[in-house]
C-alpha positions as CSV (number, residue, x, y, z in Angstrom):
1,M,-28.8,23.2,17.8
2,Q,-27.3,21.2,20.6
3,S,-29.2,18.3,18.7
4,S,-27.9,19.2,15.6
5,L,-24.1,18.7,17.3
6,I,-24.8,15.9,18.9
7,A,-25.9,14.0,15.1
8,L,-22.7,15.7,14.0
9,N,-20.1,14.4,16.9
10,L,-22.1,11.1,16.4
11,G,-21.8,11.2,12.7
12,E,-17.8,11.8,13.2
13,I,-17.6,9.3,15.6
14,F,-19.2,6.7,13.6
15,S,-17.3,8.2,10.1
16,S,-13.9,7.5,12.6
17,L,-15.4,4.0,13.7
18,W,-15.7,3.1,10.4
19,G,-12.7,4.4,8.7
20,S,-10.5,2.3,11.1
21,M,-12.4,-0.8,10.8
22,G,-10.6,-2.8,8.3
23,L,-14.2,-3.9,5.8
24,G,-13.9,-3.0,2.7
25,Q,-10.2,-2.7,3.2
26,G,-8.3,-6.1,2.0
27,T,-7.4,-7.6,-1.3
28,W,-8.7,-10.8,-3.0
29,Q,-5.3,-11.8,-1.3
30,N,-5.9,-11.5,1.5
31,Y,-8.7,-13.4,1.6
32,V,-6.8,-16.7,0.2
33,M,-4.5,-16.6,2.9
34,L,-6.7,-16.8,5.2
35,A,-8.0,-19.5,4.0
36,I,-4.6,-21.0,3.6
37,A,-4.3,-20.3,7.3
38,C,-7.5,-22.2,8.3
39,V,-6.1,-25.1,6.1
40,L,-2.5,-25.0,8.2
41,F,-4.7,-24.6,11.7
42,F,-6.3,-28.1,10.3
43,V,-3.9,-29.7,9.2
44,A,-1.8,-28.4,12.7
45,I,-4.5,-29.5,15.1
46,R,-5.1,-32.1,13.1
47,Y,-3.0,-33.9,12.0
48,K,-0.1,-33.0,14.9
49,A,1.8,-32.0,11.5
50,E,5.1,-30.5,13.1
51,P,2.8,-28.6,15.3
52,M,5.1,-26.3,17.1
53,L,6.0,-24.6,14.8
54,L,3.1,-25.0,11.8
55,L,0.3,-23.4,14.9
56,P,2.0,-20.4,15.2
57,I,3.5,-19.4,11.4
58,A,-0.2,-20.4,10.9
59,F,-1.4,-17.5,13.2
60,G,1.1,-14.8,12.3
61,M,-0.3,-15.2,9.1
62,F,-3.6,-15.2,9.6
63,L,-2.7,-11.7,12.1
64,I,-1.5,-10.1,9.0
65,N,-3.5,-10.6,6.8
66,I,-6.4,-9.7,8.8
67,P,-7.2,-6.8,6.3
68,G,-6.8,-3.1,7.8
69,A,-4.4,-4.7,10.7
70,E,-0.8,-4.8,9.0
71,N,-0.8,-1.3,10.5
72,V,-1.6,-1.9,13.8
73,L,0.5,-5.3,14.3
74,W,3.1,-4.3,11.9
75,G,4.0,-0.5,11.4
76,V,3.5,2.0,8.8
77,Y,5.7,2.4,6.2
78,P,6.7,6.3,4.5
79,E,4.7,7.0,1.5
80,G,6.0,6.9,-1.9
81,L,8.0,3.1,-0.9
82,T,8.2,0.9,-3.7
83,E,8.0,-2.9,-3.0
84,A,11.6,-3.5,-2.7
85,E,12.2,-0.7,-0.4
86,H,9.4,-1.8,2.1
87,T,12.5,-3.3,4.2
88,F,11.8,-3.6,8.2
89,E,14.2,-0.6,8.7
90,A,11.8,0.8,6.9
91,V,8.5,1.7,9.3
92,I,8.5,4.7,10.8
93,P,10.1,3.8,14.6
94,E,6.7,5.5,17.0
95,T,4.7,3.0,14.3
96,R,6.4,0.0,15.7
97,G,3.8,-2.2,16.2
98,L,4.0,-5.4,17.8
99,L,4.8,-8.2,14.9
100,W,7.5,-5.3,14.3
101,Y,9.7,-6.4,17.5
102,L,8.5,-9.9,17.6
103,Y,10.3,-10.2,13.7
104,F,13.6,-8.3,14.8
105,G,14.6,-11.9,16.1
106,V,13.9,-13.3,12.9
107,D,15.8,-9.9,11.0
108,K,19.2,-10.3,12.9
109,V,19.2,-13.9,12.6
110,I,18.7,-14.2,16.2
111,Y,16.2,-16.5,16.8
112,P,17.6,-20.2,14.4
113,P,21.0,-20.1,16.1
114,L,19.1,-20.2,19.9
115,I,17.0,-22.9,19.0
116,F,20.1,-24.6,17.8
117,L,21.0,-24.7,21.0
118,G,18.2,-26.0,21.9
119,I,18.2,-29.0,19.3
120,G,21.7,-29.6,21.2
121,A,20.8,-30.0,24.8
122,M,18.2,-32.3,23.6
123,T,20.2,-34.5,21.2
124,D,22.6,-37.6,22.4
125,F,25.5,-37.2,20.2
126,G,26.2,-41.2,21.1
127,P,25.4,-42.9,18.2
128,L,26.7,-41.3,15.5
129,I,29.8,-41.5,18.0
130,A,30.0,-45.3,18.3
131,N,29.3,-45.5,14.6
132,P,31.5,-42.0,12.7
133,K,30.5,-43.9,9.9
134,S,26.7,-42.5,9.5
135,M,28.1,-39.0,8.5
136,L,28.1,-40.3,4.9
137,I,24.8,-41.2,4.6
138,G,24.3,-37.7,6.2
139,A,26.5,-36.4,3.9
140,G,24.6,-37.9,1.0
141,A,21.5,-36.6,2.8
142,Q,22.8,-33.3,0.8
143,L,22.8,-34.5,-2.6
144,G,19.1,-32.7,-2.7
145,I,20.1,-29.2,-1.5
146,F,22.8,-29.0,-4.1
147,I,20.6,-30.7,-6.4
148,A,17.9,-28.3,-5.9
149,L,20.8,-25.6,-6.3
150,F,21.2,-25.8,-9.9
151,G,17.2,-26.3,-10.6
152,A,16.1,-23.2,-9.4
153,I,19.2,-21.5,-11.1
154,L,18.3,-22.9,-14.1
155,L,14.2,-21.9,-13.2
156,G,16.2,-18.0,-13.2
157,F,17.2,-17.4,-9.5
158,T,19.0,-15.9,-9.0
159,G,22.2,-17.7,-7.0
160,A,21.8,-16.4,-3.5
161,E,17.6,-16.9,-4.0
162,A,18.4,-20.6,-5.8
163,A,20.6,-21.3,-2.1
164,A,18.1,-19.5,-0.1
165,I,14.9,-22.2,-1.8
166,A,17.8,-25.4,-2.1
167,I,18.3,-24.8,1.4
168,I,15.1,-26.6,1.8
169,G,16.0,-30.3,1.1
170,G,18.2,-30.4,4.6
171,A,14.7,-30.6,6.2
172,D,15.9,-28.4,8.4
173,G,13.4,-25.1,9.7
174,P,16.2,-23.0,11.4
175,T,19.0,-23.0,9.5
176,A,16.0,-22.6,6.0
177,I,14.9,-19.6,7.9
178,Y,19.0,-18.1,8.5
179,V,20.1,-18.7,5.3
180,S,17.2,-17.1,2.9
181,K,17.4,-14.7,5.7
182,T,20.6,-13.9,4.9
183,L,20.5,-14.7,1.4
184,A,17.3,-13.7,0.3
185,E,14.9,-11.8,2.9
186,H,12.0,-11.7,0.9
187,L,11.4,-15.0,0.4
188,V,11.7,-16.0,4.0
189,P,8.2,-16.5,4.6
190,T,7.6,-18.7,1.0
191,I,10.8,-20.8,2.2
192,A,10.5,-21.6,5.7
193,I,6.8,-22.1,5.5
194,A,7.6,-24.9,2.9
195,A,10.5,-26.3,4.7
196,Y,9.0,-27.1,7.7
197,S,5.5,-28.1,5.8
198,Y,7.9,-30.8,4.2
199,M,8.8,-31.5,7.5
200,A,5.4,-32.4,8.0
201,L,5.0,-34.6,6.0
202,I,8.1,-36.0,6.0
203,P,5.9,-39.9,6.6
204,F,4.0,-39.7,3.3
205,L,6.3,-38.5,1.5
206,Q,9.7,-40.5,2.5
207,K,8.2,-44.1,3.1
208,P,7.2,-44.7,-1.1
209,F,11.0,-44.0,-1.7
210,M,12.2,-46.5,1.5
211,R,9.9,-49.1,0.0
212,L,10.8,-48.3,-3.7
213,L,14.8,-47.9,-2.8
214,T,15.4,-50.8,-0.1
215,T,14.6,-55.2,-0.9
216,P,12.5,-56.6,1.5
217,K,15.5,-58.6,2.5
218,E,17.6,-55.6,3.2
219,R,15.1,-54.2,5.2
220,A,15.6,-57.2,7.7
221,I,18.7,-56.8,8.3
222,R,19.4,-56.1,12.0
223,M,22.4,-54.4,13.0
224,K,24.9,-54.6,15.7
225,P,24.2,-52.8,19.3
226,L,26.5,-50.1,18.9
227,R,29.1,-49.8,21.7
228,Q,29.1,-48.3,24.5
229,V,30.6,-44.5,24.3
230,S,32.0,-42.5,26.8
231,K,31.5,-39.9,29.0
232,V,34.9,-38.2,28.1
233,E,34.6,-39.1,24.3
234,K,31.1,-37.2,24.3
235,I,32.3,-33.9,26.1
236,M,34.8,-33.8,23.7
237,F,33.4,-34.1,20.3
238,P,31.8,-30.8,21.0
239,I,34.5,-29.0,21.1
240,I,36.9,-30.8,18.9
241,V,33.9,-30.0,15.5
242,T,33.3,-26.5,17.2
243,L,36.7,-26.1,16.7
244,V,37.4,-27.5,13.2
245,V,34.5,-26.3,11.9
246,G,35.2,-22.9,12.9
247,I,38.5,-23.0,11.5
248,L,37.0,-24.7,7.8
249,L,34.0,-22.6,7.2
250,P,33.7,-20.0,10.1
251,D,30.3,-19.6,8.1
252,A,28.7,-22.4,9.3
253,I,29.9,-21.7,13.1
254,P,26.3,-19.3,14.4
255,L,24.5,-22.4,13.8
256,L,26.8,-25.3,14.6
257,G,28.5,-23.5,17.4
258,M,25.2,-23.1,19.1
259,L,24.3,-26.8,18.8
260,M,27.7,-27.9,20.0
261,L,27.4,-25.9,23.0
262,G,23.5,-26.7,24.0
263,N,24.9,-30.8,23.1
264,L,28.4,-30.1,25.3
265,F,25.6,-28.3,28.1
266,R,24.1,-31.5,27.9
267,E,27.0,-33.9,28.5
268,S,29.0,-31.9,30.7
269,G,26.7,-33.6,33.6
270,V,27.6,-30.2,35.4
271,V,24.8,-27.0,34.7
272,E,22.0,-29.6,34.5
273,R,19.8,-26.1,35.1
274,L,21.3,-24.7,32.5
275,S,20.5,-27.8,30.0
276,S,17.6,-27.5,30.9
277,Q,16.5,-24.3,30.3
278,A,18.2,-24.5,26.9
279,Q,16.0,-28.0,25.9
280,N,12.3,-26.5,27.5
281,G,11.8,-23.5,28.6
282,L,14.4,-21.1,25.9
283,I,13.8,-23.0,22.8
284,N,9.6,-23.2,23.7
285,T,10.1,-19.6,24.1
286,V,11.8,-19.2,20.8
287,T,9.4,-21.4,18.8
288,I,6.3,-18.9,19.2
289,F,8.6,-15.4,18.5
290,L,10.2,-17.7,15.3
291,G,6.8,-19.0,14.2
292,I,4.5,-16.0,14.5
293,A,7.6,-13.5,12.8
294,V,7.8,-15.9,9.6
295,G,4.5,-16.7,9.1
296,C,3.3,-12.7,9.7
297,K,5.4,-11.7,6.5
298,A,3.3,-14.1,4.3
299,K,1.2,-11.1,2.7
300,G,-1.4,-12.2,0.3
301,E,0.7,-9.7,-2.4
302,M,4.2,-11.4,-1.9
303,F,3.0,-15.3,-0.8
304,L,0.9,-15.1,-3.9
305,A,2.8,-14.9,-6.6
306,P,4.5,-17.6,-9.5
307,Q,7.9,-17.2,-8.0
308,T,5.5,-19.5,-5.1
309,I,5.3,-22.2,-6.7
310,Y,8.8,-23.0,-8.4
311,I,9.6,-22.6,-4.4
312,L,7.5,-24.8,-3.3
313,L,8.1,-27.4,-6.2
314,M,12.0,-27.1,-5.9
315,G,11.6,-27.3,-2.0
316,V,9.8,-30.7,-2.0
317,T,12.7,-31.6,-5.6
318,A,14.9,-30.9,-2.6
319,F,13.6,-32.5,0.1
320,I,12.7,-35.9,-1.5
321,C,16.7,-36.5,-3.4
322,G,18.0,-35.5,0.1
323,T,16.0,-38.6,1.2
324,V,16.9,-40.7,-2.0
325,G,20.5,-39.7,-1.6
326,G,21.3,-40.7,1.7
327,L,19.1,-43.8,1.2
328,L,21.3,-44.6,-1.3
329,V,24.7,-44.1,0.4
330,A,23.2,-46.6,2.8
331,K,22.4,-48.9,0.4
332,L,25.7,-48.8,-1.3
333,M,27.5,-49.7,3.0
334,C,25.4,-52.0,2.8
335,K,26.8,-54.2,-0.1
336,I,30.8,-52.4,0.9
337,T,30.0,-54.5,4.5
338,K,28.1,-57.2,2.8
339,G,24.5,-57.3,4.5
340,Q,25.9,-55.6,8.2
341,I,23.9,-52.3,7.1
342,N,20.5,-52.1,7.1
343,P,19.1,-49.2,3.7
344,L,16.7,-48.2,6.1
345,I,18.6,-45.6,7.9
346,G,19.4,-43.4,5.1
347,S,16.4,-41.9,5.1
348,A,16.9,-40.5,8.7
349,G,20.2,-38.7,6.9
350,V,18.1,-35.6,6.6
351,S,18.2,-33.2,9.7
352,A,14.5,-33.6,10.7
353,V,15.4,-35.1,14.7
354,P,14.4,-37.5,15.2
355,M,11.1,-37.6,13.0
356,A,13.3,-39.6,10.6
357,A,14.9,-41.7,12.8
358,R,11.3,-42.9,13.4
359,I,9.9,-43.2,10.3
360,S,13.4,-45.3,9.7
361,E,12.1,-47.5,12.5
362,D,8.8,-47.3,11.7
363,V,9.2,-49.1,8.3
364,G,11.9,-51.8,9.2
365,R,9.2,-53.3,11.8
366,E,7.1,-53.6,8.6
367,T,9.2,-56.0,7.7
368,D,10.1,-57.7,11.2
369,P,8.2,-55.6,14.4
370,S,10.7,-57.2,16.0
371,N,13.8,-55.1,14.9
372,H,14.4,-52.0,16.4
373,L,16.7,-49.0,14.2
374,L,15.7,-46.4,16.2
375,M,19.2,-46.0,17.8
376,H,21.0,-46.9,14.7
377,A,19.2,-44.5,12.8
378,M,19.8,-41.7,15.2
379,G,23.7,-41.2,14.2
380,P,22.9,-40.4,10.6
381,N,19.8,-38.3,12.1
382,V,22.3,-36.5,13.8
383,A,25.2,-36.4,10.5
384,G,22.1,-35.0,9.0
385,V,22.3,-32.1,11.9
386,I,26.0,-31.0,11.2
387,G,25.1,-31.6,7.6
388,S,22.9,-29.3,7.4
389,A,24.5,-27.0,9.2
390,L,28.1,-27.2,7.1
391,A,25.5,-26.8,4.2
392,A,24.1,-24.0,4.8
393,G,28.1,-22.0,5.9
394,V,29.2,-23.6,1.8
395,L,26.3,-21.6,0.2
396,L,26.8,-18.5,3.1
397,A,29.9,-18.4,2.1
398,C,30.2,-19.1,-1.7
399,F,26.3,-16.6,-2.0
400,G,26.6,-14.5,1.1
């Protein structure tokens, strides 16, 4: 009798253990996403391609697609809900897991402005202030956003979805997440992964077009040293920009305001501890949370859909068109100024700071190893950050 009870208890234990395992619970989409996550691990680690965000995004994707892990990591939805009703708030409170709480910062669009705060604290706006014409290049580099907007609409996406997809062309991950969460939350994982993947591929995507659209003579142009920007100018710049943009385009303020606050921390010289925290501890912590939270929404059945291919194609189109737009504006300015501006700095008009500016420097030095374009390219690069935030404000105002 006792041996039968022991056997029965052991049977219940093993049955319960087997039921809690993920074996047999996963779908083919889960395993495909696990493989994709491993590819992203390889790219981030082997090639150091935007690893600060690509690695946590890939790991979030890896975690949520482990068969049987979703209910523990994310939480349980009430029975009977359709796929469209599987919203953030719908998760049963008593079951909410770690990833649900990490995603709170994405759902309430807290993480992107905080990252902009850190970017502002790390960025020197001096090259832009010294050469205000750089704003024209930064504006030209937003061309890709609006081309992709109309392209996505032609492919059948709604206006809000098209706007969320188009912002990939700004080459600004936090802005892409901010806009897509506000306008088309169901597209956040695909758009975020596309945005950061293309940022990681900047050297491969930009260099061919930079060489194609410029001549060796133009690439060898040496630009005059930038003037020295005073401390007063650097302090007044973020205050004035915030005021003007706030009045004209309030929807851009959450991102642009935090960017300018971070820069004011940097340039004021009186809050060194706050500036240091913003550009180190804060942005690093938020980057980890943001990456994992975005990745954990890339579930197989949602991510592996036909519209994902369209989004990836429109994203790369937007990014390339943005690069071309910046190059063409810089090339025009080169003609107008009779060779005083090297067109290569135009590719830095996209928002990837400072990576895009470094690419301008690299391609320029291929023609003339002693020619240094980095500081000149930082002007359009910073303008691109501001431009992408303004473009986001326009899209939110139009489609929000």
